[in-house]
ZAPALUM-766263 format. One record per residue (C-alpha): residue number from 0; residue in one letter; chain; x, y, z. Coordinates in steps of 0.001 Angstrom, whole numbers, plus 500000, padded with zeros to 6 digits. Example, Ala and Ser with C-alpha at 12.3 -4.5 7.8 and 13.67 -1.06 7.14 Angstrom:
2
> 0 / A / A / 512300 / 495500 / 507800 $
> 1 / S / A / 513670 / 498940 / 507140 $
This chain:
325
> 0 / M / A / 499944 / 500060 / 499984 $
> 1 / A / A / 501017 / 503628 / 499437 $
> 2 / Q / A / 500786 / 506428 / 501947 $
> 3 / M / A / 498413 / 508950 / 500346 $
> 4 / T / A / 496904 / 512336 / 501158 $
> 5 / M / A / 493140 / 512671 / 500197 $
> 6 / I / A / 494014 / 514691 / 497165 $
> 7 / Q / A / 496380 / 511942 / 496050 $
> 8 / A / A / 493763 / 509356 / 496539 $
> 9 / I / A / 491291 / 511260 / 494446 $
> 10 / T / A / 493739 / 511699 / 491614 $
> 11 / D / A / 494498 / 508020 / 491901 $
> 12 / A / A / 490717 / 507203 / 491561 $
> 13 / L / A / 490279 / 509408 / 488561 $
> 14 / R / A / 493392 / 507860 / 486883 $
> 15 / T / A / 491911 / 504343 / 487688 $
> 16 / E / A / 488606 / 505082 / 485992 $
> 17 / L / A / 490163 / 506954 / 483049 $
> 18 / K / A / 492247 / 503882 / 482373 $
> 19 / N / A / 489393 / 501408 / 482856 $
> 20 / D / A / 486730 / 503082 / 480754 $
> 21 / E / A / 487399 / 505122 / 477714 $
> 22 / N / A / 483961 / 506747 / 478076 $
> 23 / V / A / 485076 / 508503 / 481319 $
> 24 / L / A / 485727 / 512234 / 480676 $
> 25 / V / A / 487108 / 514719 / 483228 $
> 26 / F / A / 486393 / 518441 / 482750 $
> 27 / G / A / 485938 / 521719 / 484515 $
> 28 / E / A / 487616 / 525057 / 485111 $
> 29 / D / A / 491389 / 524673 / 484986 $
> 30 / V / A / 491468 / 520877 / 485521 $
> 31 / G / A / 493533 / 520282 / 482351 $
> 32 / N / A / 497206 / 521554 / 482084 $
> 33 / N / A / 497004 / 523256 / 485543 $
> 34 / G / A / 495683 / 520162 / 487157 $
> 35 / G / A / 492933 / 522022 / 489024 $
> 36 / V / A / 493058 / 524706 / 491671 $
> 37 / F / A / 494044 / 521938 / 494291 $
> 38 / R / A / 495886 / 519827 / 491683 $
> 39 / A / A / 493427 / 517027 / 492043 $
> 40 / T / A / 493757 / 516337 / 488267 $
> 41 / E / A / 497506 / 517049 / 488019 $
> 42 / G / A / 499176 / 515016 / 485220 $
> 43 / L / A / 495942 / 513476 / 483898 $
> 44 / Q / A / 495684 / 515538 / 480792 $
> 45 / K / A / 499286 / 514751 / 479825 $
> 46 / E / A / 498547 / 511096 / 480466 $
> 47 / F / A / 495187 / 510720 / 478805 $
> 48 / G / A / 495056 / 513607 / 476275 $
> 49 / E / A / 493210 / 516798 / 475885 $
> 50 / E / A / 490036 / 515038 / 474457 $
> 51 / R / A / 489425 / 513259 / 477830 $
> 52 / V / A / 490774 / 515681 / 480405 $
> 53 / F / A / 490047 / 519276 / 479452 $
> 54 / D / A / 489320 / 522825 / 480548 $
> 55 / T / A / 485951 / 524526 / 480147 $
> 56 / P / A / 485011 / 528210 / 480191 $
> 57 / L / A / 484274 / 529870 / 483531 $
> 58 / A / A / 480651 / 529071 / 483269 $
> 59 / E / A / 479203 / 526408 / 485772 $
> 60 / S / A / 475968 / 526453 / 483830 $
> 61 / G / A / 477733 / 525428 / 480656 $
> 62 / I / A / 479745 / 522661 / 482496 $
> 63 / G / A / 476417 / 521227 / 483717 $
> 64 / G / A / 474872 / 521338 / 480339 $
> 65 / L / A / 477817 / 519655 / 478714 $
> 66 / A / A / 477613 / 516828 / 481316 $
> 67 / I / A / 473943 / 516241 / 480564 $
> 68 / G / A / 474531 / 516144 / 476840 $
> 69 / L / A / 477530 / 513733 / 477173 $
> 70 / S / A / 475737 / 511313 / 479458 $
> 71 / F / A / 473029 / 510915 / 476778 $
> 72 / T / A / 475579 / 509680 / 474276 $
> 73 / G / A / 477289 / 507010 / 476210 $
> 74 / F / A / 479898 / 508994 / 478135 $
> 75 / R / A / 480548 / 509047 / 481924 $
> 76 / P / A / 481310 / 512683 / 482691 $
> 77 / V / A / 483219 / 513669 / 485744 $
> 78 / M / A / 482552 / 517430 / 485940 $
> 79 / E / A / 484170 / 519654 / 488520 $
> 80 / I / A / 482437 / 522634 / 490156 $
> 81 / Q / A / 485563 / 524549 / 491265 $
> 82 / F / A / 484070 / 525365 / 494634 $
> 83 / F / A / 480727 / 524109 / 495761 $
> 84 / G / A / 479618 / 527661 / 496714 $
> 85 / F / A / 479177 / 528104 / 492980 $
> 86 / L / A / 476389 / 525492 / 492983 $
> 87 / Y / A / 473737 / 528199 / 492374 $
> 88 / E / A / 475241 / 528796 / 488912 $
> 89 / V / A / 474474 / 525196 / 487839 $
> 90 / I / A / 471586 / 524203 / 490114 $
> 91 / D / A / 469046 / 523829 / 487220 $
> 92 / S / A / 471335 / 521304 / 485449 $
> 93 / V / A / 471871 / 519378 / 488821 $
> 94 / S / A / 468422 / 519395 / 490456 $
> 95 / G / A / 466227 / 520364 / 487483 $
> 96 / Q / A / 467708 / 518067 / 484854 $
> 97 / L / A / 470169 / 515386 / 486028 $
> 98 / A / A / 468234 / 514381 / 489239 $
> 99 / R / A / 464994 / 513888 / 487191 $
> 100 / M / A / 466487 / 512119 / 484126 $
> 101 / S / A / 465595 / 508484 / 485019 $
> 102 / F / A / 462173 / 509324 / 486389 $
> 103 / R / A / 461234 / 511718 / 483468 $
> 104 / S / A / 462239 / 509038 / 480858 $
> 105 / A / A / 460585 / 506018 / 482773 $
> 106 / G / A / 464098 / 504614 / 483087 $
> 107 / R / A / 465043 / 504799 / 479442 $
> 108 / F / A / 467762 / 507234 / 480093 $
> 109 / N / A / 470206 / 507467 / 483049 $
> 110 / A / A / 472710 / 510260 / 483835 $
> 111 / P / A / 475872 / 508635 / 484937 $
> 112 / V / A / 477501 / 511983 / 485877 $
> 113 / T / A / 479798 / 512567 / 488810 $
> 114 / I / A / 480003 / 516079 / 490159 $
> 115 / R / A / 483227 / 516664 / 492121 $
> 116 / S / A / 483510 / 519783 / 494233 $
> 117 / P / A / 485624 / 521101 / 497126 $
> 118 / F / A / 483912 / 522751 / 500091 $
> 119 / G / A / 484251 / 523318 / 503811 $
> 120 / G / A / 485877 / 525755 / 506166 $
> 121 / G / A / 488969 / 526148 / 508158 $
> 122 / V / A / 491378 / 527164 / 505357 $
> 123 / A / A / 490663 / 530885 / 505188 $
> 124 / T / A / 489092 / 530845 / 501705 $
> 125 / P / A / 487370 / 533944 / 500185 $
> 126 / E / A / 483543 / 534476 / 500565 $
> 127 / M / A / 481319 / 531705 / 499032 $
> 128 / H / A / 484143 / 529161 / 498696 $
> 129 / A / A / 483662 / 527299 / 502033 $
> 130 / D / A / 479884 / 527114 / 502225 $
> 131 / S / A / 478384 / 523807 / 503369 $
> 132 / L / A / 475551 / 523436 / 500767 $
> 133 / E / A / 475225 / 519726 / 500935 $
> 134 / G / A / 471726 / 520013 / 502384 $
> 135 / L / A / 470532 / 521547 / 499218 $
> 136 / V / A / 471378 / 518595 / 497102 $
> 137 / A / A / 470721 / 515963 / 499721 $
> 138 / S / A / 467102 / 517145 / 499813 $
> 139 / Q / A / 466749 / 516607 / 495979 $
> 140 / P / A / 465324 / 513134 / 495095 $
> 141 / G / A / 467357 / 511530 / 492354 $
> 142 / L / A / 470839 / 512577 / 493572 $
> 143 / K / A / 473290 / 510615 / 495588 $
> 144 / V / A / 475620 / 512708 / 497774 $
> 145 / V / A / 479034 / 511445 / 499013 $
> 146 / I / A / 481448 / 513123 / 501537 $
> 147 / P / A / 484574 / 511193 / 502396 $
> 148 / S / A / 486578 / 511807 / 505502 $
> 149 / T / A / 489706 / 509830 / 504808 $
> 150 / P / A / 492005 / 509112 / 501774 $
> 151 / Y / A / 491097 / 505385 / 501805 $
> 152 / D / A / 487348 / 506182 / 501727 $
> 153 / A / A / 487867 / 508869 / 499093 $
> 154 / K / A / 489431 / 506607 / 496550 $
> 155 / G / A / 486920 / 503794 / 496936 $
> 156 / L / A / 483917 / 506025 / 497073 $
> 157 / L / A / 485000 / 508044 / 494003 $
> 158 / I / A / 485436 / 504977 / 491872 $
> 159 / S / A / 481923 / 503823 / 492976 $
> 160 / S / A / 480541 / 507173 / 492216 $
> 161 / I / A / 481989 / 507168 / 488675 $
> 162 / R / A / 480621 / 503713 / 488014 $
> 163 / D / A / 477135 / 504480 / 489301 $
> 164 / E / A / 474446 / 504788 / 486608 $
> 165 / N / A / 472863 / 507959 / 488193 $
> 166 / P / A / 474192 / 511298 / 489174 $
> 167 / V / A / 476427 / 511536 / 492197 $
> 168 / I / A / 477671 / 514689 / 493981 $
> 169 / F / A / 481086 / 513916 / 495319 $
> 170 / L / A / 482128 / 516637 / 497921 $
> 171 / E / A / 485743 / 517030 / 499099 $
> 172 / H / A / 486463 / 518887 / 502301 $
> 173 / M / A / 489344 / 521251 / 501644 $
> 174 / K / A / 490761 / 521033 / 505083 $
> 175 / L / A / 491148 / 517258 / 504566 $
> 176 / Y / A / 492960 / 517435 / 501271 $
> 177 / R / A / 496499 / 517381 / 502722 $
> 178 / S / A / 496036 / 517346 / 506486 $
> 179 / F / A / 497172 / 513702 / 506922 $
> 180 / R / A / 498236 / 510516 / 505081 $
> 181 / Q / A / 496793 / 507078 / 505200 $
> 182 / E / A / 497537 / 503732 / 503676 $
> 183 / V / A / 495643 / 503364 / 500416 $
> 184 / P / A / 495764 / 500340 / 498092 $
> 185 / E / A / 497394 / 501179 / 494742 $
> 186 / E / A / 495049 / 498738 / 492948 $
> 187 / E / A / 491438 / 499614 / 492343 $
> 188 / Y / A / 488674 / 498929 / 494921 $
> 189 / T / A / 485295 / 500243 / 495680 $
> 190 / I / A / 483248 / 501221 / 498717 $
> 191 / P / A / 479417 / 500851 / 498481 $
> 192 / L / A / 477518 / 504108 / 498266 $
> 193 / G / A / 474995 / 504484 / 501014 $
> 194 / K / A / 476951 / 502532 / 503545 $
> 195 / A / A / 478253 / 504343 / 506855 $
> 196 / D / A / 481413 / 503364 / 508561 $
> 197 / V / A / 481787 / 503046 / 512401 $
> 198 / K / A / 485052 / 504821 / 512910 $
> 199 / R / A / 485161 / 504137 / 516639 $
> 200 / E / A / 483294 / 501670 / 518699 $
> 201 / G / A / 481486 / 502793 / 521888 $
> 202 / K / A / 478696 / 501868 / 524252 $
> 203 / D / A / 477595 / 505118 / 525954 $
> 204 / L / A / 476825 / 507564 / 523134 $
> 205 / S / A / 476504 / 507379 / 519411 $
> 206 / I / A / 477782 / 510434 / 517428 $
> 207 / V / A / 476621 / 510584 / 513770 $
> 208 / T / A / 478666 / 512843 / 511485 $
> 209 / Y / A / 480511 / 513255 / 508211 $
> 210 / G / A / 483315 / 515145 / 506555 $
> 211 / A / A / 485766 / 517180 / 508616 $
> 212 / M / A / 483515 / 516749 / 511660 $
> 213 / V / A / 484448 / 513017 / 511846 $
> 214 / H / A / 487902 / 514028 / 513016 $
> 215 / E / A / 486616 / 516670 / 515519 $
> 216 / S / A / 484209 / 513938 / 516778 $
> 217 / L / A / 487093 / 511484 / 517089 $
> 218 / K / A / 489055 / 513995 / 519144 $
> 219 / A / A / 486180 / 514639 / 521432 $
> 220 / A / A / 485680 / 510881 / 521819 $
> 221 / E / A / 489273 / 510455 / 522854 $
> 222 / E / A / 488882 / 513220 / 525471 $
> 223 / L / A / 485600 / 511884 / 526826 $
> 224 / E / A / 487212 / 508441 / 527230 $
> 225 / K / A / 489598 / 509984 / 529784 $
> 226 / E / A / 486528 / 510765 / 531877 $
> 227 / G / A / 485131 / 507290 / 531627 $
> 228 / F / A / 482715 / 507742 / 528649 $
> 229 / S / A / 482728 / 505302 / 525720 $
> 230 / V / A / 481677 / 507133 / 522545 $
> 231 / E / A / 480955 / 505518 / 519174 $
> 232 / V / A / 481584 / 507657 / 516088 $
> 233 / I / A / 479633 / 506949 / 512853 $
> 234 / D / A / 481019 / 508358 / 509726 $
> 235 / L / A / 478070 / 508463 / 507164 $
> 236 / R / A / 480337 / 508878 / 504085 $
> 237 / T / A / 477115 / 509084 / 501986 $
> 238 / I / A / 474539 / 511495 / 503244 $
> 239 / Q / A / 472052 / 510650 / 500559 $
> 240 / P / A / 470936 / 507819 / 500847 $
> 241 / I / A / 471693 / 507595 / 504568 $
> 242 / D / A / 472484 / 504325 / 506124 $
> 243 / I / A / 469708 / 504469 / 508657 $
> 244 / E / A / 470240 / 500752 / 509642 $
> 245 / T / A / 473791 / 501405 / 510950 $
> 246 / I / A / 472605 / 504536 / 512903 $
> 247 / I / A / 469611 / 502808 / 514606 $
> 248 / A / A / 471649 / 499723 / 515521 $
> 249 / S / A / 474164 / 501919 / 517155 $
> 250 / V / A / 471546 / 504020 / 518972 $
> 251 / E / A / 469822 / 500828 / 520249 $
> 252 / K / A / 473172 / 499883 / 521728 $
> 253 / T / A / 474209 / 503149 / 523363 $
> 254 / N / A / 470715 / 504661 / 523996 $
> 255 / R / A / 471928 / 508102 / 523468 $
> 256 / A / A / 472777 / 509986 / 520169 $
> 257 / M / A / 474125 / 513252 / 518873 $
> 258 / V / A / 474457 / 514489 / 515215 $
> 259 / V / A / 477410 / 516737 / 514382 $
> 260 / Q / A / 477719 / 518804 / 511110 $
> 261 / E / A / 479752 / 521796 / 509919 $
> 262 / A / A / 476786 / 523288 / 508167 $
> 263 / Q / A / 474493 / 525755 / 510003 $
> 264 / K / A / 471981 / 524250 / 512230 $
> 265 / Q / A / 469073 / 525129 / 509870 $
> 266 / A / A / 471060 / 523677 / 506873 $
> 267 / G / A / 472796 / 520333 / 506427 $
> 268 / I / A / 471279 / 516984 / 507206 $
> 269 / A / A / 471281 / 516950 / 511044 $
> 270 / A / A / 467652 / 517617 / 511542 $
> 271 / N / A / 466590 / 514851 / 509123 $
> 272 / I / A / 468832 / 512324 / 511022 $
> 273 / V / A / 467379 / 513436 / 514352 $
> 274 / A / A / 463896 / 512891 / 512975 $
> 275 / E / A / 464837 / 509343 / 511698 $
> 276 / I / A / 466208 / 508431 / 514996 $
> 277 / T / A / 463176 / 509757 / 516882 $
> 278 / E / A / 460708 / 507937 / 514643 $
> 279 / R / A / 462529 / 504617 / 514682 $
> 280 / A / A / 464199 / 504318 / 518046 $
> 281 / I / A / 462552 / 506696 / 520469 $
> 282 / L / A / 461912 / 503882 / 522938 $
> 283 / S / A / 465513 / 503193 / 523115 $
> 284 / L / A / 466563 / 506800 / 523961 $
> 285 / E / A / 467518 / 507736 / 527431 $
> 286 / A / A / 468246 / 511412 / 526614 $
> 287 / P / A / 467178 / 513942 / 523847 $
> 288 / V / A / 469188 / 513816 / 520606 $
> 289 / L / A / 471262 / 516972 / 520393 $
> 290 / R / A / 472797 / 518574 / 517279 $
> 291 / V / A / 476181 / 520358 / 517154 $
> 292 / A / A / 476320 / 522648 / 514159 $
> 293 / A / A / 477381 / 526110 / 513016 $
> 294 / P / A / 475312 / 529095 / 513946 $
> 295 / D / A / 472411 / 530169 / 511642 $
> 296 / T / A / 474386 / 532973 / 510022 $
> 297 / V / A / 476040 / 533538 / 506716 $
> 298 / Y / A / 479478 / 531972 / 506674 $
> 299 / P / A / 481864 / 534497 / 508226 $
> 300 / F / A / 484943 / 536064 / 506760 $
> 301 / A / A / 488203 / 534194 / 507369 $
> 302 / Q / A / 489153 / 536163 / 510335 $
> 303 / G / A / 486184 / 534782 / 512346 $
> 304 / E / A / 485723 / 531350 / 510795 $
> 305 / N / A / 487525 / 529511 / 513620 $
> 306 / A / A / 485207 / 530851 / 516206 $
> 307 / W / A / 482133 / 530050 / 514097 $
> 308 / L / A / 483055 / 526490 / 513005 $
> 309 / P / A / 482092 / 523597 / 515327 $
> 310 / N / A / 484997 / 521968 / 517019 $
> 311 / A / A / 485866 / 519111 / 519388 $
> 312 / K / A / 485233 / 521406 / 522510 $
> 313 / D / A / 481673 / 522089 / 521316 $
> 314 / I / A / 481199 / 518379 / 520786 $
> 315 / I / A / 482393 / 517540 / 524279 $
> 316 / E / A / 480096 / 520045 / 525801 $
> 317 / A / A / 477012 / 518788 / 524094 $
> 318 / A / A / 478032 / 515144 / 524635 $
> 319 / K / A / 478262 / 515703 / 528444 $
> 320 / K / A / 474764 / 517138 / 528434 $
> 321 / V / A / 473411 / 513926 / 526641 $
> 322 / L / A / 475557 / 511631 / 528772 $
> 323 / T / A / 474484 / 513193 / 532196 $
> 324 / F / A / 470785 / 513739 / 531213 $
């Protein structure tokens, strides 16, 4: 196995699928010769040519329209939205067209499009670059939404996304791109979409989370263990569809639950998960299900983001309320 950062694992997944299937195309703003703003596609144009890895104009709506047309003619487009805050520029292609394609055509047409995009805070980006807009696409039927938290998961989930017959939103947290390395197989492998991963076993409290908040939750769990609390951390990996079975099995074991997300409390998917837990496992609960999330404000400028973003301290504080209820 090789030691890879998340960005290297993503590049490796793209290279794997470009080799495996000549119908896979990778395109977006600056993804060609420059290798993307974060170098996720570095070297791929040189290896596979300008007809398969290429730049587009700075027009997200055009990128989305191109992906739709290509998917109708047998290609498997992997389009990049340079930052997910620019989703609004291409929302009709994503939610109004791609998400509805199979239903609209009674299954005659699929849209095997993978939409890659960086998002997330903690790296001092300009306005509109760090927004967590995953709740918008997760609430749209017809779309799958994937958010890996580790290099290993990123490679396996991206390969699965590209091979899926329907549109997949693949979101990459910018803070995780180069924050650590992990052993990743150099050969191809897949991780099923819609299947959560228990990143840490526990018996007193279940924390359900995703993306960068997986690592904050693991930090919190380690600190809580020093005080005698055993905390289970569930990494959703796919936030649409949600692996409800894994969540409920954990809650029925621990009898307490929390949901942690980086998005604002009114956004994201935390409220939906709380509702699912309440509907399916209320008789197993010994305390209210709490949420840890960002404040319900517009994402702050870089100078204030560290005070705004949820962190391990916030998670510990909420966890103690649940554990001692």
